[in-house]
MOPAC internal coordinates of N, CA, C and O (Angstrom, degrees):
PM7 1SCF
backbone

  N    0.0000 0     0.00 0     0.00 0    0    0    0
  C    1.4442 1     0.00 0     0.00 0    1    0    0
  C    1.5248 1   108.99 1     0.00 0    2    1    0
  O    1.2310 1   121.56 1   -32.65 1    3    2    1
  N    1.3055 1   114.62 1   147.35 1    3    2    1
  C    1.4523 1   119.22 1   178.22 1    5    3    2
  C    1.5183 1   109.54 1   -81.70 1    6    5    3
  O    1.2310 1   121.50 1    -9.08 1    7    6    5
  N    1.2999 1   114.74 1   170.92 1    7    6    5
  C    1.4605 1   118.73 1  -179.35 1    9    7    6
  C    1.5296 1   110.53 1   -68.44 1   10    9    7
  O    1.2310 1   120.67 1   -25.32 1   11   10    9
  N    1.2936 1   116.32 1   154.68 1   11   10    9
  C    1.4601 1   121.15 1  -177.52 1   13   11   10
  C    1.5309 1   112.09 1   -91.64 1   14   13   11
  O    1.2310 1   120.15 1  -154.50 1   15   14   13
  N    1.3147 1   117.33 1    25.50 1   15   14   13
  C    1.4665 1   120.57 1  -179.69 1   17   15   14
  C    1.5328 1   112.18 1   -84.47 1   18   17   15
  O    1.2310 1   119.94 1   173.95 1   19   18   17
  N    1.3121 1   117.72 1    -6.05 1   19   18   17
  C    1.4631 1   120.23 1   178.68 1   21   19   18
  C    1.5233 1   110.08 1   -75.60 1   22   21   19
  O    1.2310 1   121.25 1   -22.40 1   23   22   21
  N    1.3183 1   115.22 1   157.60 1   23   22   21
  C    1.4596 1   120.11 1   177.68 1   25   23   22
  C    1.5279 1   110.32 1   -71.50 1   26   25   23
  O    1.2310 1   119.99 1   -32.59 1   27   26   25
  N    1.2932 1   117.62 1   147.41 1   27   26   25
  C    1.4656 1   119.29 1   178.45 1   29   27   26
  C    1.5349 1   111.04 1   -70.00 1   30   29   27
  O    1.2310 1   121.30 1   -26.30 1   31   30   29
  N    1.3147 1   115.12 1   153.70 1   31   30   29
  C    1.4583 1   119.97 1  -177.96 1   33   31   30
  C    1.5304 1   112.88 1   -76.84 1   34   33   31
  O    1.2310 1   119.93 1   160.48 1   35   34   33
  N    1.2951 1   117.73 1   -19.52 1   35   34   33
  C    1.4586 1   121.24 1  -175.86 1   37   35   34
  C    1.5272 1   113.38 1   -97.40 1   38   37   35
  O    1.2310 1   120.10 1  -160.44 1   39   38   37
  N    1.2916 1   117.41 1    19.56 1   39   38   37
  C    1.4585 1   121.83 1  -179.93 1   41   39   38
  C    1.5292 1   109.73 1   -73.12 1   42   41   39
  O    1.2310 1   120.54 1   -48.56 1   43   42   41
  N    1.3186 1   116.58 1   131.44 1   43   42   41
  C    1.4637 1   120.41 1   177.21 1   45   43   42
  C    1.5182 1   109.07 1  -134.43 1   46   45   43
  O    1.2310 1   121.47 1   -34.33 1   47   46   45
  N    1.3087 1   114.79 1   145.67 1   47   46   45
  C    1.4520 1   121.47 1   179.65 1   49   47   46
  C    1.5233 1   108.65 1  -108.10 1   50   49   47
  O    1.2310 1   120.56 1   -49.99 1   51   50   49
  N    1.3054 1   116.53 1   130.01 1   51   50   49
  C    1.4547 1   121.96 1  -178.82 1   53   51   50
  C    1.5221 1   108.24 1  -101.69 1   54   53   51
  O    1.2310 1   120.80 1   -48.05 1   55   54   53
  N    1.3199 1   116.07 1   131.95 1   55   54   53
  C    1.4505 1   121.64 1   179.75 1   57   55   54
  C    1.5279 1   108.92 1   -84.97 1   58   57   55
  O    1.2310 1   120.60 1   -64.39 1   59   58   57
  N    1.3116 1   116.46 1   115.61 1   59   58   57
  C    1.4687 1   121.69 1  -175.18 1   61   59   58
  C    1.5260 1   112.25 1   -64.18 1   62   61   59
  O    1.2310 1   120.08 1   141.51 1   63   62   61
  N    1.3161 1   117.46 1   -38.49 1   63   62   61
  C    1.4630 1   120.40 1  -179.80 1   65   63   62
  C    1.5283 1   111.15 1   -65.95 1   66   65   63
  O    1.2310 1   120.34 1   139.74 1   67   66   65
  N    1.3155 1   116.96 1   -40.26 1   67   66   65
  C    1.4671 1   120.55 1   178.22 1   69   67   66
  C    1.5202 1   111.12 1   -64.14 1   70   69   67
  O    1.2310 1   120.43 1   139.92 1   71   70   69
  N    1.3107 1   116.79 1   -40.08 1   71   70   69
  C    1.4646 1   120.44 1   177.74 1   73   71   70
  C    1.5223 1   110.01 1   -62.28 1   74   73   71
  O    1.2310 1   120.14 1   134.00 1   75   74   73
  N    1.3197 1   117.34 1   -46.00 1   75   74   73
  C    1.4573 1   121.00 1  -178.88 1   77   75   74
  C    1.5268 1   111.25 1   -62.66 1   78   77   75
  O    1.2310 1   120.10 1   134.78 1   79   78   77
  N    1.3219 1   117.41 1   -45.22 1   79   78   77
  C    1.4642 1   121.43 1  -179.21 1   81   79   78
  C    1.5272 1   110.43 1   -64.87 1   82   81   79
  O    1.2310 1   120.08 1   134.19 1   83   82   81
  N    1.3224 1   117.46 1   -45.81 1   83   82   81
  C    1.4605 1   120.34 1  -178.11 1   85   83   82
  C    1.5220 1   111.93 1   -66.18 1   86   85   83
  O    1.2310 1   120.06 1   137.66 1   87   86   85
  N    1.3166 1   117.48 1   -42.34 1   87   86   85
  C    1.4670 1   119.57 1  -179.55 1   89   87   86
  C    1.5238 1   111.60 1   -69.66 1   90   89   87
  O    1.2310 1   120.05 1   146.68 1   91   90   89
  N    1.3183 1   117.50 1   -33.32 1   91   90   89
  C    1.4674 1   120.41 1   175.52 1   93   91   90
  C    1.5255 1   110.20 1   -66.24 1   94   93   91
  O    1.2310 1   120.68 1   137.40 1   95   94   93
  N    1.3203 1   116.30 1   -42.60 1   95   94   93
  C    1.4630 1   120.28 1   177.39 1   97   95   94
  C    1.5297 1   110.74 1   -62.98 1   98   97   95
  O    1.2310 1   120.00 1   135.90 1   99   98   97
  N    1.3104 1   117.60 1   -44.10 1   99   98   97
  C    1.4646 1   121.33 1   178.66 1  101   99   98
  C    1.5264 1   110.15 1   -60.67 1  102  101   99
  O    1.2310 1   120.01 1   138.73 1  103  102  101
  N    1.3186 1   117.60 1   -41.27 1  103  102  101
  C    1.4550 1   121.58 1  -179.11 1  105  103  102
  C    1.5289 1   111.18 1   -63.14 1  106  105  103
  O    1.2310 1   120.25 1   129.68 1  107  106  105
  N    1.3337 1   117.12 1   -50.32 1  107  106  105
  C    1.4578 1   120.28 1  -178.61 1  109  107  106
  C    1.5331 1   111.95 1   -67.21 1  110  109  107
  O    1.2310 1   120.52 1   143.30 1  111  110  109
  N    1.3180 1   116.62 1   -36.70 1  111  110  109
  C    1.4552 1   120.07 1   177.68 1  113  111  110
  C    1.5312 1   110.56 1   -66.49 1  114  113  111
  O    1.2310 1   120.05 1   142.00 1  115  114  113
  N    1.3209 1   117.51 1   -38.00 1  115  114  113
  C    1.4649 1   121.26 1   177.98 1  117  115  114
  C    1.5235 1   111.22 1   -65.92 1  118  117  115
  O    1.2310 1   120.50 1   138.72 1  119  118  117
  N    1.3193 1   116.66 1   -41.28 1  119  118  117
  C    1.4681 1   120.14 1   177.76 1  121  119  118
  C    1.5317 1   110.10 1   -62.24 1  122  121  119
  O    1.2310 1   120.25 1   136.96 1  123  122  121
  N    1.3267 1   117.13 1   -43.04 1  123  122  121
  C    1.4607 1   120.80 1   178.87 1  125  123  122
  C    1.5298 1   110.87 1   -63.82 1  126  125  123
  O    1.2310 1   120.06 1   140.91 1  127  126  125
  N    1.3317 1   117.48 1   -39.09 1  127  126  125
  C    1.4629 1   120.45 1   177.74 1  129  127  126
  C    1.5149 1   112.22 1   -65.03 1  130  129  127
  O    1.2310 1   120.23 1   140.33 1  131  130  129
  N    1.3206 1   117.16 1   -39.67 1  131  130  129
  C    1.4641 1   120.58 1   178.70 1  133  131  130
  C    1.5268 1   110.13 1   -63.14 1  134  133  131
  O    1.2310 1   120.07 1   134.80 1  135  134  133
  N    1.3239 1   117.47 1   -45.20 1  135  134  133
  C    1.4599 1   120.52 1   178.27 1  137  135  134
  C    1.5282 1   111.57 1   -63.25 1  138  137  135
  O    1.2310 1   120.24 1   139.33 1  139  138  137
  N    1.3271 1   117.15 1   -40.67 1  139  138  137
  C    1.4524 1   120.75 1   179.69 1  141  139  138
  C    1.5264 1   111.26 1   -65.68 1  142  141  139
  O    1.2310 1   120.23 1   135.28 1  143  142  141
  N    1.3221 1   117.17 1   -44.72 1  143  142  141
  C    1.4598 1   119.97 1   179.22 1  145  143  142
  C    1.5249 1   111.40 1   -66.67 1  146  145  143
  O    1.2310 1   120.07 1   144.39 1  147  146  145
  N    1.3211 1   117.48 1   -35.61 1  147  146  145
  C    1.4612 1   120.30 1   175.53 1  149  147  146
  C    1.5216 1   110.70 1   -63.80 1  150  149  147
  O    1.2310 1   120.53 1   137.51 1  151  150  149
  N    1.3240 1   116.59 1   -42.49 1  151  150  149
  C    1.4678 1   121.06 1   179.18 1  153  151  150
  C    1.5270 1   110.92 1   -62.19 1  154  153  151
  O    1.2310 1   120.71 1   136.05 1  155  154  153
  N    1.3341 1   116.26 1   -43.95 1  155  154  153
  C    1.4695 1   119.83 1   179.74 1  157  155  154
  C    1.5243 1   111.26 1   -67.47 1  158  157  155
  O    1.2310 1   119.76 1   138.94 1  159  158  157
  N    1.3173 1   118.07 1   -41.06 1  159  158  157
  C    1.4626 1   121.05 1  -177.72 1  161  159  158
  C    1.5248 1   111.83 1   -72.10 1  162  161  159
  O    1.2310 1   120.11 1   148.65 1  163  162  161
  N    1.3309 1   117.39 1   -31.35 1  163  162  161
  C    1.4649 1   119.60 1  -178.75 1  165  163  162
  C    1.5218 1   112.06 1   -67.52 1  166  165  163
  O    1.2310 1   119.80 1   159.20 1  167  166  165
  N    1.3190 1   117.99 1   -20.80 1  167  166  165
  C    1.4638 1   121.47 1   178.37 1  169  167  166
  C    1.5265 1   111.10 1   -61.12 1  170  169  167
  O    1.2310 1   120.55 1   144.65 1  171  170  169
  N    1.3319 1   116.55 1   -35.35 1  171  170  169
  C    1.4511 1   120.37 1  -175.51 1  173  171  170
  C    1.5305 1   112.63 1   -75.16 1  174  173  171
  O    1.2310 1   119.84 1   162.85 1  175  174  173
  N    1.3246 1   117.91 1   -17.15 1  175  174  173
  C    1.4548 1   121.03 1  -177.80 1  177  175  174
  C    1.5367 1   113.15 1  -102.18 1  178  177  175
  O    1.2310 1   120.32 1  -179.76 1  179  178  177
  N    1.3202 1   116.99 1     0.24 1  179  178  177
  C    1.4648 1   121.22 1   178.76 1  181  179  178
  C    1.5223 1   108.43 1   -83.99 1  182  181  179
  O    1.2310 1   121.04 1   -50.78 1  183  182  181
  N    1.3060 1   115.62 1   129.22 1  183  182  181
  C    1.4703 1   120.62 1   176.34 1  185  183  182
  C    1.5235 1   108.15 1   -86.73 1  186  185  183
  O    1.2310 1   120.71 1   -79.06 1  187  186  185
  N    1.3046 1   116.25 1   100.94 1  187  186  185
  C    1.4604 1   121.51 1  -177.16 1  189  187  186
  C    1.5204 1   108.95 1  -132.00 1  190  189  187
  O    1.2310 1   120.90 1   -41.06 1  191  190  189
  N    1.3055 1   115.89 1   138.94 1  191  190  189
  C    1.4643 1   120.07 1  -178.44 1  193  191  190
  C    1.5227 1   112.57 1   -83.88 1  194  193  191
  O    1.2310 1   119.75 1   165.87 1  195  194  193
  N    1.3240 1   118.08 1   -14.13 1  195  194  193
  C    1.4625 1   120.88 1  -178.15 1  197  195  194
  C    1.5277 1   112.50 1   -87.73 1  198  197  195
  O    1.2310 1   119.79 1   174.24 1  199  198  197
  N    1.3253 1   118.01 1    -5.76 1  199  198  197
  C    1.4587 1   119.88 1   178.56 1  201  199  198
  C    1.5263 1   109.30 1   -73.38 1  202  201  199
  O    1.2310 1   121.34 1   -46.35 1  203  202  201
  N    1.3132 1   115.05 1   133.65 1  203  202  201
  C    1.4583 1   120.54 1   175.69 1  205  203  202
  C    1.5228 1   108.34 1  -116.58 1  206  205  203
  O    1.2310 1   120.84 1    -4.30 1  207  206  205
  N    1.3136 1   116.00 1   175.70 1  207  206  205
  C    1.4716 1   119.46 1   178.37 1  209  207  206
  C    1.5215 1   111.18 1   -66.14 1  210  209  207
  O    1.2310 1   120.22 1   146.74 1  211  210  209
  N    1.3138 1   117.18 1   -33.26 1  211  210  209
  C    1.4655 1   120.62 1  -179.23 1  213  211  210
  C    1.5294 1   111.19 1   -67.58 1  214  213  211
  O    1.2310 1   120.39 1   135.27 1  215  214  213
  N    1.3374 1   116.86 1   -44.73 1  215  214  213
  C    1.4644 1   118.22 1   179.60 1  217  215  214
  C    1.5205 1   111.26 1   -69.14 1  218  217  215
  O    1.2310 1   120.42 1   144.57 1  219  218  217
  N    1.3261 1   116.80 1   -35.43 1  219  218  217
  C    1.4629 1   119.68 1   178.41 1  221  219  218
  C    1.5252 1   110.36 1   -66.95 1  222  221  219
  O    1.2310 1   120.17 1   139.67 1  223  222  221
  N    1.3164 1   117.28 1   -40.33 1  223  222  221
  C    1.4606 1   120.82 1   178.13 1  225  223  222
  C    1.5268 1   110.82 1   -64.99 1  226  225  223
  O    1.2310 1   120.33 1   137.79 1  227  226  225
  N    1.3279 1   116.97 1   -42.21 1  227  226  225
  C    1.4643 1   120.22 1   178.79 1  229  227  226
  C    1.5238 1   111.01 1   -62.57 1  230  229  227
  O    1.2310 1   120.29 1   135.58 1  231  230  229
  N    1.3309 1   117.04 1   -44.42 1  231  230  229
  C    1.4586 1   119.92 1   178.66 1  233  231  230
  C    1.5196 1   111.03 1   -64.99 1  234  233  231
  O    1.2310 1   120.37 1   142.72 1  235  234  233
  N    1.3239 1   116.90 1   -37.28 1  235  234  233
  C    1.4602 1   120.53 1   179.19 1  237  235  234
  C    1.5200 1   111.07 1   -65.20 1  238  237  235
  O    1.2310 1   120.24 1   137.15 1  239  238  237
  N    1.3198 1   117.15 1   -42.85 1  239  238  237
  C    1.4661 1   120.37 1   178.71 1  241  239  238
  C    1.5294 1   111.58 1   -65.06 1  242  241  239
  O    1.2310 1   120.21 1   138.56 1  243  242  241
  N    1.3166 1   117.20 1   -41.44 1  243  242  241
  C    1.4620 1   120.25 1   177.92 1  245  243  242
  C    1.5237 1   110.41 1   -66.01 1  246  245  243
  O    1.2310 1   120.62 1   139.85 1  247  246  245
  N    1.3286 1   116.42 1   -40.15 1  247  246  245
  C    1.4639 1   120.82 1  -179.77 1  249  247  246
  C    1.5271 1   110.79 1   -64.06 1  250  249  247
  O    1.2310 1   120.15 1   135.44 1  251  250  249
  N    1.3188 1   117.32 1   -44.56 1  251  250  249
  C    1.4656 1   120.97 1   179.39 1  253  251  250
  C    1.5293 1   110.68 1   -65.43 1  254  253  251
  O    1.2310 1   120.11 1   138.85 1  255  254  253
  N    1.3193 1   117.40 1   -41.15 1  255  254  253
  C    1.4628 1   119.73 1   178.87 1  257  255  254
  C    1.5259 1   111.49 1   -65.54 1  258  257  255
  O    1.2310 1   120.17 1   142.28 1  259  258  257
  N    1.3288 1   117.27 1   -37.72 1  259  258  257
  C    1.4647 1   119.39 1   177.82 1  261  259  258
  C    1.5264 1   111.55 1   -68.16 1  262  261  259
  O    1.2310 1   120.10 1   144.89 1  263  262  261
  N    1.3182 1   117.42 1   -35.11 1  263  262  261
  C    1.4636 1   120.07 1   176.33 1  265  263  262
  C    1.5271 1   110.02 1   -65.08 1  266  265  263
  O    1.2310 1   120.20 1   135.95 1  267  266  265
  N    1.3278 1   117.22 1   -44.05 1  267  266  265
  C    1.4681 1   120.32 1   179.89 1  269  267  266
  C    1.5234 1   111.59 1   -65.29 1  270  269  267
  O    1.2310 1   120.20 1   137.09 1  271  270  269
  N    1.3286 1   117.22 1   -42.91 1  271  270  269
  C    1.4670 1   119.51 1   179.27 1  273  271  270
  C    1.5289 1   111.57 1   -68.60 1  274  273  271
  O    1.2310 1   120.22 1   146.64 1  275  274  273
  N    1.3281 1   117.19 1   -33.36 1  275  274  273
  C    1.4582 1   120.28 1   176.45 1  277  275  274
  C    1.5273 1   110.86 1   -66.69 1  278  277  275
  O    1.2310 1   120.79 1   140.03 1  279  278  277
  N    1.3134 1   116.09 1   -39.97 1  279  278  277
  C    1.4644 1   120.02 1   177.31 1  281  279  278
  C    1.5244 1   111.10 1   -65.27 1  282  281  279
  O    1.2310 1   120.54 1   138.89 1  283  282  281
  N    1.3237 1   116.58 1   -41.11 1  283  282  281
  C    1.4641 1   120.52 1   176.94 1  285  283  282
  C    1.5322 1   111.08 1   -63.18 1  286  285  283
  O    1.2310 1   120.37 1   138.99 1  287  286  285
  N    1.3335 1   116.89 1   -41.01 1  287  286  285
  C    1.4636 1   120.53 1   177.67 1  289  287  286
  C    1.5266 1   110.38 1   -64.30 1  290  289  287
  O    1.2310 1   120.73 1   138.70 1  291  290  289
  N    1.3324 1   116.22 1   -41.30 1  291  290  289
  C    1.4584 1   120.10 1   179.95 1  293  291  290
  C    1.5289 1   111.56 1   -61.62 1  294  293  291
  O    1.2310 1   120.18 1   139.70 1  295  294  293
  N    1.3148 1   117.26 1   -40.30 1  295  294  293
  C    1.4613 1   120.60 1   178.41 1  297  295  294
  C    1.5238 1   112.09 1   -67.20 1  298  297  295
  O    1.2310 1   120.09 1   148.78 1  299  298  297
  N    1.3097 1   117.42 1   -31.22 1  299  298  297
  C    1.4659 1   119.98 1  -178.30 1  301  299  298
  C    1.5259 1   112.81 1   -80.42 1  302  301  299
  O    1.2310 1   119.25 1   170.59 1  303  302  301
  N    1.3199 1   119.03 1    -9.41 1  303  302  301
  C    1.4594 1   121.16 1  -176.64 1  305  303  302
  C    1.5191 1   113.86 1   -81.81 1  306  305  303
  O    1.2310 1   119.88 1   170.78 1  307  306  305
  N    1.3114 1   117.84 1    -9.22 1  307  306  305
  C    1.4673 1   119.28 1  -179.31 1  309  307  306
  C    1.5293 1   111.47 1   -63.27 1  310  309  307
  O    1.2310 1   119.96 1   150.41 1  311  310  309
  N    1.3041 1   117.67 1   -29.59 1  311  310  309
  C    1.4684 1   121.22 1   179.30 1  313  311  310
  C    1.5290 1   112.13 1   -77.03 1  314  313  311
  O    1.2310 1   120.27 1   159.11 1  315  314  313
  N    1.3101 1   117.09 1   -20.89 1  315  314  313
  C    1.4569 1   120.39 1  -178.61 1  317  315  314
  C    1.5280 1   112.83 1   -95.12 1  318  317  315
  O    1.2310 1   120.18 1   165.15 1  319  318  317
  N    1.3150 1   117.26 1   -14.85 1  319  318  317
  C    1.4569 1   119.14 1  -179.14 1  321  319  318
  C    1.5249 1   111.74 1   -66.12 1  322  321  319
  O    1.2310 1   120.48 1   142.29 1  323  322  321
  N    1.3248 1   116.69 1   -37.71 1  323  322  321
  C    1.4736 1   119.80 1  -179.88 1  325  323  322
  C    1.5289 1   108.53 1  -136.45 1  326  325  323
  O    1.2310 1   120.33 1   -99.35 1  327  326  325
  N    1.3337 1   116.97 1    80.65 1  327  326  325
  C    1.4711 1   119.02 1  -179.59 1  329  327  326
  C    1.5160 1   111.81 1   -70.88 1  330  329  327
  O    1.2310 1   121.34 1   -29.42 1  331  330  329
  N    1.2907 1   115.04 1   150.58 1  331  330  329
  C    1.4657 1   120.30 1  -179.88 1  333  331  330
  C    1.5121 1   109.34 1  -109.31 1  334  333  331
  O    1.2310 1   120.10 1   180.00 1  335  334  333

C-alpha cells in the first residue's frame, strides 16, 4: 500500500456565498408560502353569505394544489441547502 499522505478522493469544497444565498432564498420563499397558505385556509373560516358551493370548491382545489406544489418545492430544496 502507498502512503496515506495523499488527499482523499471524497473531498468537497462548499461555497459559503452560495450557501448563504440559497438559504436566504429558502427562508423568504418559506415565509411567503406560509402567508399564502394562511390566506387560502382563512377563507374557509370566514362566515360570509356570498360564498357558494362553486367558489368554495374552487378555493379548495387551489388550496390543495398549492399544498402539493409547496410539498414538492420543499422536497427539491435538499439539494440547495448545501451546494457543492
